[in-house]
C-alpha positions as a LaTeX table, in Angstrom:
\begin{tabular}{lrrr}
\hline
Residue & $x$ (\AA) & $y$ (\AA) & $z$ (\AA) \\
\hline
Unk1 & 0.09 & 0.13 & $-0.35$ \\
Unk2 & 2.50 & 1.95 & 0.85 \\
Unk3 & 4.37 & 1.38 & $-2.35$ \\
Unk4 & 1.88 & 2.00 & $-4.39$ \\
Unk5 & 1.11 & 5.46 & $-2.52$ \\
Unk6 & 5.13 & 6.18 & $-3.21$ \\
Unk7 & 4.77 & 5.50 & $-6.78$ \\
Unk8 & 1.48 & 7.68 & $-7.30$ \\
Unk9 & 3.82 & 10.62 & $-6.01$ \\
Unk10 & 6.79 & 10.12 & $-7.89$ \\
Unk11 & 4.17 & 10.28 & $-11.03$ \\
Unk12 & 2.75 & 13.16 & $-9.80$ \\
Unk13 & 5.71 & 14.70 & $-9.37$ \\
Unk14 & 7.71 & 13.66 & $-12.71$ \\
Unk15 & 4.10 & 15.07 & $-14.64$ \\
Unk16 & 4.21 & 18.51 & $-13.20$ \\
Unk17 & 8.26 & 19.21 & $-13.67$ \\
Unk18 & 7.39 & 18.32 & $-17.53$ \\
Unk19 & 4.11 & 20.48 & $-17.99$ \\
Unk20 & 6.31 & 23.46 & $-15.88$ \\
Unk21 & 9.87 & 22.61 & $-18.23$ \\
Unk22 & 7.02 & 23.03 & $-21.50$ \\
Unk23 & 5.33 & 25.96 & $-20.00$ \\
Unk24 & 8.99 & 27.74 & $-19.74$ \\
Unk25 & 10.26 & 26.90 & $-23.01$ \\
Unk26 & 6.78 & 28.32 & $-24.21$ \\
Unk27 & 6.97 & 31.78 & $-22.51$ \\
Unk28 & 10.90 & 31.85 & $-23.91$ \\
Unk29 & 10.43 & 31.35 & $-27.38$ \\
Unk30 & 8.71 & 34.35 & $-29.44$ \\
Unk31 & 5.87 & 32.58 & $-31.30$ \\
Unk32 & 4.39 & 33.45 & $-34.93$ \\
Unk33 & 1.30 & 35.51 & $-35.29$ \\
Unk34 & $-1.60$ & 33.53 & $-37.05$ \\
Unk35 & $-3.18$ & 33.53 & $-40.00$ \\
Unk36 & $-6.02$ & 35.68 & $-39.77$ \\
Unk37 & $-4.26$ & 37.10 & $-36.36$ \\
Unk38 & $-2.59$ & 40.93 & $-36.07$ \\
Unk39 & $-0.91$ & 43.17 & $-32.90$ \\
Unk40 & $-0.69$ & 46.38 & $-32.92$ \\
Unk41 & 2.74 & 48.16 & $-32.42$ \\
Unk42 & 2.57 & 50.25 & $-28.44$ \\
Unk43 & 3.36 & 53.74 & $-27.62$ \\
Unk44 & 3.48 & 54.61 & $-31.39$ \\
Unk45 & 4.97 & 58.33 & $-32.19$ \\
Unk46 & 5.73 & 60.29 & $-35.11$ \\
Unk47 & 9.14 & 61.31 & $-35.44$ \\
Unk48 & 11.53 & 63.23 & $-37.74$ \\
Unk49 & 14.37 & 61.01 & $-39.88$ \\
Unk50 & 16.64 & 64.05 & $-40.28$ \\
Unk51 & 17.27 & 67.10 & $-38.06$ \\
Unk52 & 20.18 & 68.67 & $-39.65$ \\
Unk53 & 22.35 & 72.35 & $-39.59$ \\
Unk54 & 22.79 & 73.88 & $-42.58$ \\
Unk55 & 26.03 & 74.47 & $-43.36$ \\
Unk56 & 28.15 & 77.01 & $-45.07$ \\
Unk57 & 30.74 & 75.41 & $-47.65$ \\
Unk58 & 32.73 & 78.85 & $-48.52$ \\
Unk59 & 34.65 & 81.38 & $-46.54$ \\
Unk60 & 33.30 & 85.16 & $-46.95$ \\
Unk61 & 30.77 & 87.64 & $-45.39$ \\
Unk62 & 27.19 & 86.43 & $-45.77$ \\
Unk63 & 25.22 & 88.60 & $-47.67$ \\
Unk64 & 21.97 & 87.25 & $-48.13$ \\
Unk65 & 19.41 & 85.29 & $-45.78$ \\
Unk66 & 16.20 & 83.90 & $-47.92$ \\
Unk67 & 14.29 & 82.28 & $-44.77$ \\
Unk68 & 12.55 & 83.31 & $-41.15$ \\
Unk69 & 12.27 & 80.49 & $-39.12$ \\
Unk70 & 9.45 & 78.47 & $-39.41$ \\
Unk71 & 9.56 & 78.82 & $-42.82$ \\
Unk72 & 8.99 & 75.45 & $-44.99$ \\
Unk73 & 11.71 & 75.17 & $-47.94$ \\
Unk74 & 12.26 & 72.69 & $-50.67$ \\
Unk75 & 15.00 & 70.77 & $-51.30$ \\
Unk76 & 17.73 & 72.84 & $-53.05$ \\
Unk77 & 16.21 & 76.18 & $-52.20$ \\
Unk78 & 19.15 & 79.29 & $-51.71$ \\
Unk79 & 18.51 & 79.87 & $-48.04$ \\
Unk80 & 21.77 & 81.90 & $-48.48$ \\
Unk81 & 24.50 & 83.71 & $-50.06$ \\
Unk82 & 28.71 & 84.49 & $-48.83$ \\
Unk83 & 29.76 & 86.93 & $-50.95$ \\
Unk84 & 30.57 & 85.91 & $-54.23$ \\
Unk85 & 32.31 & 88.89 & $-55.93$ \\
Unk86 & 35.74 & 87.61 & $-56.68$ \\
Unk87 & 33.92 & 84.18 & $-57.83$ \\
Unk88 & 32.06 & 85.49 & $-60.16$ \\
Unk89 & 34.82 & 87.61 & $-61.69$ \\
Unk90 & 36.98 & 84.37 & $-61.35$ \\
Unk91 & 34.23 & 82.74 & $-63.00$ \\
Unk92 & 34.51 & 85.05 & $-66.17$ \\
Unk93 & 37.51 & 85.41 & $-66.57$ \\
Unk94 & 37.56 & 81.41 & $-66.67$ \\
Unk95 & 35.07 & 81.62 & $-69.23$ \\
Unk96 & 37.00 & 83.74 & $-71.42$ \\
Unk97 & 39.80 & 82.09 & $-71.01$ \\
Unk98 & 37.64 & 78.77 & $-72.10$ \\
Unk99 & 36.78 & 80.39 & $-75.03$ \\
Unk100 & 39.72 & 81.51 & $-76.17$ \\
Unk101 & 40.81 & 78.19 & $-75.73$ \\
Unk102 & 38.44 & 76.67 & $-77.56$ \\
Unk103 & 39.41 & 79.27 & $-81.06$ \\
Unk104 & 42.87 & 78.27 & $-81.10$ \\
Unk105 & 41.82 & 74.27 & $-81.32$ \\
Unk106 & 39.67 & 74.71 & $-83.52$ \\
Unk107 & 41.62 & 76.61 & $-85.78$ \\
Unk108 & 42.95 & 75.15 & $-88.57$ \\
Unk109 & 44.60 & 77.84 & $-91.13$ \\
Unk110 & 48.11 & 77.00 & $-89.45$ \\
Unk111 & 47.92 & 73.93 & $-90.64$ \\
Unk112 & 46.25 & 73.93 & $-93.44$ \\
Unk113 & 49.55 & 76.83 & $-94.24$ \\
Unk114 & 51.74 & 74.42 & $-93.62$ \\
Unk115 & 50.38 & 71.96 & $-95.91$ \\
Unk116 & 50.43 & 74.21 & $-98.91$ \\
Unk117 & 53.71 & 75.23 & $-98.34$ \\
Unk118 & 54.66 & 71.81 & $-98.43$ \\
Unk119 & 53.31 & 71.05 & $-101.56$ \\
Unk120 & 54.54 & 74.38 & $-103.08$ \\
Unk121 & 58.10 & 72.89 & $-101.65$ \\
Unk122 & 57.66 & 69.37 & $-103.26$ \\
Unk123 & 57.15 & 71.21 & $-106.66$ \\
Unk124 & 59.69 & 73.32 & $-106.76$ \\
Unk125 & 62.18 & 70.64 & $-105.26$ \\
Unk126 & 61.28 & 68.15 & $-108.26$ \\
Unk127 & 61.17 & 70.71 & $-110.91$ \\
Unk128 & 65.02 & 71.93 & $-109.50$ \\
Unk129 & 65.87 & 68.10 & $-110.12$ \\
Unk130 & 64.91 & 68.12 & $-113.59$ \\
Unk131 & 66.50 & 70.65 & $-113.96$ \\
Unk132 & 69.49 & 69.52 & $-112.36$ \\
Unk133 & 69.52 & 66.81 & $-114.53$ \\
Unk134 & 69.48 & 68.90 & $-117.91$ \\
Unk135 & 72.23 & 70.25 & $-116.34$ \\
Unk136 & 71.09 & 73.83 & $-116.27$ \\
Unk137 & 71.52 & 74.50 & $-112.75$ \\
Unk138 & 74.37 & 73.77 & $-110.08$ \\
Unk139 & 73.71 & 71.19 & $-107.92$ \\
Unk140 & 73.60 & 73.01 & $-104.58$ \\
Unk141 & 70.62 & 75.40 & $-106.15$ \\
Unk142 & 68.68 & 71.46 & $-106.78$ \\
Unk143 & 70.15 & 70.27 & $-102.99$ \\
Unk144 & 68.31 & 73.87 & $-101.50$ \\
Unk145 & 65.21 & 72.84 & $-102.91$ \\
Unk146 & 65.26 & 69.21 & $-101.39$ \\
Unk147 & 65.70 & 70.80 & $-97.86$ \\
Unk148 & 63.21 & 73.57 & $-98.23$ \\
Unk149 & 61.04 & 70.60 & $-99.20$ \\
Unk150 & 61.92 & 68.44 & $-96.47$ \\
Unk151 & 61.95 & 71.54 & $-93.76$ \\
Unk152 & 57.97 & 72.23 & $-95.23$ \\
Unk153 & 56.93 & 68.73 & $-93.96$ \\
Unk154 & 58.56 & 69.30 & $-90.75$ \\
Unk155 & 56.65 & 72.45 & $-90.73$ \\
Unk156 & 53.24 & 70.34 & $-91.06$ \\
Unk157 & 54.07 & 68.08 & $-88.36$ \\
Unk158 & 54.88 & 71.25 & $-85.87$ \\
Unk159 & 51.64 & 72.66 & $-86.61$ \\
Unk160 & 49.58 & 69.31 & $-86.27$ \\
Unk161 & 51.35 & 69.12 & $-82.41$ \\
Unk162 & 50.01 & 72.85 & $-82.07$ \\
Unk163 & 46.77 & 71.69 & $-82.69$ \\
Unk164 & 46.60 & 69.05 & $-80.40$ \\
Unk165 & 48.45 & 71.25 & $-77.84$ \\
Unk166 & 45.79 & 73.82 & $-78.28$ \\
Unk167 & 43.10 & 70.70 & $-77.68$ \\
Unk168 & 44.59 & 69.66 & $-74.66$ \\
Unk169 & 45.03 & 73.88 & $-73.60$ \\
Unk170 & 41.00 & 73.81 & $-74.14$ \\
Unk171 & 40.26 & 70.71 & $-71.98$ \\
Unk172 & 42.92 & 72.15 & $-69.62$ \\
Unk173 & 40.55 & 75.73 & $-69.50$ \\
Unk174 & 37.45 & 73.69 & $-69.38$ \\
Unk175 & 38.22 & 72.29 & $-66.00$ \\
Unk176 & 39.63 & 75.40 & $-64.56$ \\
Unk177 & 35.95 & 76.93 & $-66.19$ \\
Unk178 & 34.32 & 74.58 & $-63.85$ \\
Unk179 & 35.94 & 74.86 & $-60.70$ \\
Unk180 & 35.28 & 78.05 & $-61.14$ \\
Unk181 & 31.72 & 77.17 & $-61.44$ \\
Unk182 & 31.92 & 75.27 & $-58.34$ \\
Unk183 & 33.29 & 77.55 & $-56.28$ \\
Unk184 & 31.02 & 80.28 & $-57.02$ \\
Unk185 & 27.73 & 77.57 & $-56.33$ \\
Unk186 & 29.57 & 77.30 & $-53.06$ \\
Unk187 & 28.67 & 80.68 & $-52.23$ \\
Unk188 & 24.78 & 79.46 & $-52.00$ \\
Unk189 & 23.84 & 77.92 & $-49.14$ \\
Unk190 & 20.95 & 75.52 & $-50.09$ \\
Unk191 & 18.79 & 73.41 & $-48.27$ \\
Unk192 & 19.26 & 69.65 & $-48.47$ \\
Unk193 & 15.93 & 68.45 & $-47.91$ \\
Unk194 & 11.90 & 69.02 & $-48.05$ \\
Unk195 & 11.33 & 70.35 & $-44.45$ \\
Unk196 & 11.27 & 73.79 & $-42.56$ \\
Unk197 & 13.34 & 75.39 & $-40.97$ \\
Unk198 & 13.15 & 75.08 & $-37.08$ \\
Unk199 & 16.08 & 78.13 & $-36.03$ \\
Unk200 & 18.57 & 80.68 & $-37.55$ \\
Unk201 & 21.89 & 80.32 & $-36.44$ \\
Unk202 & 23.93 & 82.84 & $-37.94$ \\
Unk203 & 23.05 & 86.59 & $-38.64$ \\
Unk204 & 23.57 & 89.00 & $-41.61$ \\
Unk205 & 26.85 & 89.96 & $-42.02$ \\
Unk206 & 28.35 & 87.53 & $-40.16$ \\
Unk207 & 32.00 & 86.36 & $-41.75$ \\
Unk208 & 31.15 & 82.17 & $-41.94$ \\
Unk209 & 33.87 & 79.67 & $-42.84$ \\
Unk210 & 33.17 & 76.29 & $-44.18$ \\
Unk211 & 31.30 & 74.22 & $-41.59$ \\
Unk212 & 29.41 & 77.26 & $-39.64$ \\
Unk213 & 26.29 & 76.43 & $-39.18$ \\
Unk214 & 23.31 & 78.83 & $-40.88$ \\
Unk215 & 20.10 & 77.54 & $-39.93$ \\
Unk216 & 18.85 & 73.79 & $-38.42$ \\
Unk217 & 16.06 & 72.37 & $-40.96$ \\
Unk218 & 14.14 & 69.57 & $-39.92$ \\
Unk219 & 13.44 & 67.24 & $-43.00$ \\
Unk220 & 9.35 & 67.09 & $-43.10$ \\
Unk221 & 8.89 & 65.02 & $-46.81$ \\
Unk222 & 8.75 & 62.08 & $-45.10$ \\
Unk223 & 8.74 & 60.94 & $-41.59$ \\
Unk224 & 8.94 & 57.84 & $-39.40$ \\
Unk225 & 6.13 & 56.39 & $-37.00$ \\
Unk226 & 8.15 & 54.49 & $-34.40$ \\
Unk227 & 6.91 & 51.78 & $-32.24$ \\
Unk228 & 7.35 & 48.76 & $-29.73$ \\
Unk229 & 6.81 & 45.34 & $-30.01$ \\
Unk230 & 7.03 & 42.68 & $-27.32$ \\
Unk231 & 10.02 & 40.56 & $-27.96$ \\
Unk232 & 8.63 & 37.13 & $-25.92$ \\
Unk233 & 5.46 & 36.81 & $-27.43$ \\
Unk234 & 5.55 & 38.04 & $-31.00$ \\
Unk235 & 8.59 & 37.34 & $-33.87$ \\
Unk236 & 8.26 & 40.21 & $-36.75$ \\
Unk237 & 10.00 & 40.20 & $-39.74$ \\
Unk238 & 11.96 & 43.82 & $-41.84$ \\
Unk239 & 9.79 & 43.82 & $-44.46$ \\
Unk240 & 6.03 & 42.73 & $-43.45$ \\
Unk241 & 3.06 & 45.22 & $-44.86$ \\
Unk242 & 1.37 & 46.90 & $-42.62$ \\
Unk243 & $-1.33$ & 49.73 & $-41.91$ \\
Unk244 & $-0.72$ & 52.98 & $-40.17$ \\
Unk245 & $-2.95$ & 55.03 & $-38.56$ \\
Unk246 & $-1.86$ & 58.88 & $-37.18$ \\
Unk247 & $-4.28$ & 60.67 & $-34.95$ \\
Unk248 & $-3.61$ & 64.21 & $-35.29$ \\
Unk249 & $-5.78$ & 65.63 & $-32.47$ \\
Unk250 & $-7.26$ & 63.12 & $-29.97$ \\
Unk251 & $-8.59$ & 59.68 & $-31.53$ \\
Unk252 & $-11.81$ & 60.94 & $-33.60$ \\
Unk253 & $-12.34$ & 59.20 & $-37.12$ \\
Unk254 & $-12.58$ & 62.52 & $-38.90$ \\
Unk255 & $-8.99$ & 63.46 & $-37.38$ \\
Unk256 & $-7.41$ & 59.81 & $-38.51$ \\
Unk257 & $-5.27$ & 59.62 & $-41.31$ \\
Unk258 & $-4.80$ & 56.01 & $-42.40$ \\
Unk259 & $-1.89$ & 54.55 & $-44.72$ \\
Unk260 & $-2.11$ & 51.22 & $-46.28$ \\
Unk261 & 0.51 & 49.20 & $-47.75$ \\
Unk262 & 3.19 & 50.34 & $-46.25$ \\
Unk263 & 5.89 & 48.13 & $-44.80$ \\
Unk264 & 7.97 & 47.74 & $-41.77$ \\
Unk265 & 11.27 & 49.37 & $-42.48$ \\
Unk266 & 13.05 & 48.44 & $-39.67$ \\
Unk267 & 12.89 & 45.75 & $-36.43$ \\
Unk268 & 15.69 & 46.29 & $-33.72$ \\
Unk269 & 17.93 & 43.02 & $-32.36$ \\
Unk270 & 17.98 & 45.14 & $-29.55$ \\
Unk271 & 15.55 & 43.65 & $-27.20$ \\
Unk272 & 14.93 & 46.58 & $-24.43$ \\
Unk273 & 14.31 & 45.80 & $-20.44$ \\
Unk274 & 10.57 & 45.68 & $-21.28$ \\
Unk275 & 11.29 & 42.87 & $-23.44$ \\
Unk276 & 10.34 & 45.11 & $-26.45$ \\
Unk277 & 11.81 & 46.09 & $-29.35$ \\
Unk278 & 11.92 & 48.72 & $-31.41$ \\
Unk279 & 10.30 & 48.92 & $-35.07$ \\
Unk280 & 9.21 & 51.58 & $-37.58$ \\
Unk281 & 7.67 & 52.94 & $-40.92$ \\
Unk282 & 8.83 & 55.72 & $-43.12$ \\
Unk283 & 5.45 & 57.39 & $-44.21$ \\
Unk284 & 4.93 & 60.39 & $-47.13$ \\
Unk285 & 3.96 & 63.57 & $-45.99$ \\
Unk286 & 2.21 & 66.23 & $-47.78$ \\
Unk287 & 0.79 & 69.09 & $-47.34$ \\
Unk288 & $-2.66$ & 70.86 & $-46.88$ \\
Unk289 & $-4.70$ & 73.69 & $-48.76$ \\
Unk290 & $-2.53$ & 76.40 & $-46.58$ \\
Unk291 & 0.65 & 74.83 & $-47.52$ \\
Unk292 & 0.57 & 73.31 & $-43.97$ \\
Unk293 & 2.59 & 69.94 & $-43.44$ \\
Unk294 & $-0.32$ & 67.74 & $-42.34$ \\
Unk295 & 1.77 & 65.12 & $-40.66$ \\
Unk296 & 4.01 & 66.60 & $-37.76$ \\
Unk297 & 6.49 & 64.52 & $-35.56$ \\
Unk298 & 4.98 & 64.40 & $-32.14$ \\
Unk299 & 1.88 & 63.03 & $-33.27$ \\
Unk300 & 0.23 & 59.62 & $-31.82$ \\
Unk301 & $-0.29$ & 56.68 & $-34.28$ \\
Unk302 & $-0.81$ & 53.37 & $-34.59$ \\
Unk303 & 0.81 & 50.57 & $-35.93$ \\
Unk304 & $-0.67$ & 47.20 & $-37.31$ \\
Unk305 & 1.03 & 44.04 & $-38.14$ \\
Unk306 & $-1.00$ & 41.36 & $-39.90$ \\
Unk307 & 0.03 & 37.96 & $-39.69$ \\
Unk308 & 2.43 & 37.16 & $-42.68$ \\
Unk309 & 1.43 & 40.31 & $-44.94$ \\
Unk310 & $-2.42$ & 39.54 & $-45.18$ \\
Unk311 & $-4.72$ & 41.58 & $-42.35$ \\
\hline
\end{tabular}
């Protein structure tokens, strides 16, 4: 009787240990989202992708500032101009030198003249050979004409070489003109992306150096919706199709912006202390009729992640 009771207790103990082991193994493993089931990332919020200081690329006095704080600017808009007087004059000089080099490279007058002279000298040399054969002239006169014909051929080679040198000089002057043009464009401070000016740093008339910050720009044409996913309960993959909802004011349906056909652009490999990893989705922003950005950093949002990319 006692043997049966001990055996029963031992069996119950073993079964309990096996069940606890299975539960612990299941809790420690992420699970795939089953078909038809979807999850939502938590703590979702709109964030900016790029916030940069727009800096000067040349040295000089800041002559123009074409923006105010809060202005919306487009990519490549001119924000400021550094004194470009000397750069403009250097550019005009190099343009003139390039034009002169082009004319010299296209000039074939010297080469054609050398060819004509060689043709005449060769004809005279042949004529003097015939006169010498007839005994009408001394040997030295025939030899003189032969040497003149030979020199005329050398003039052709010289003219051809000068033309090639002129063509090389044209290429060099073109490069110098491009360098001068590049130096001139560096005097214009342009917006690296479409966005709005958060702060003006430099002041009009200030002497700036390459790298001196002019303004702070936040990119607005593309933003990022970030959230957290329970890393121990779910397994999501980068590139998974998702649906993003952004709440402009409160949680009313009329104030929601829903964006379909987005994809998870990033799934962090790092798990925080709350057993969550970060995910984000890039979204395209747009402007309303008042030319104001519709989606703004700081707005609450939601990322719905379907099973295997199917809602």
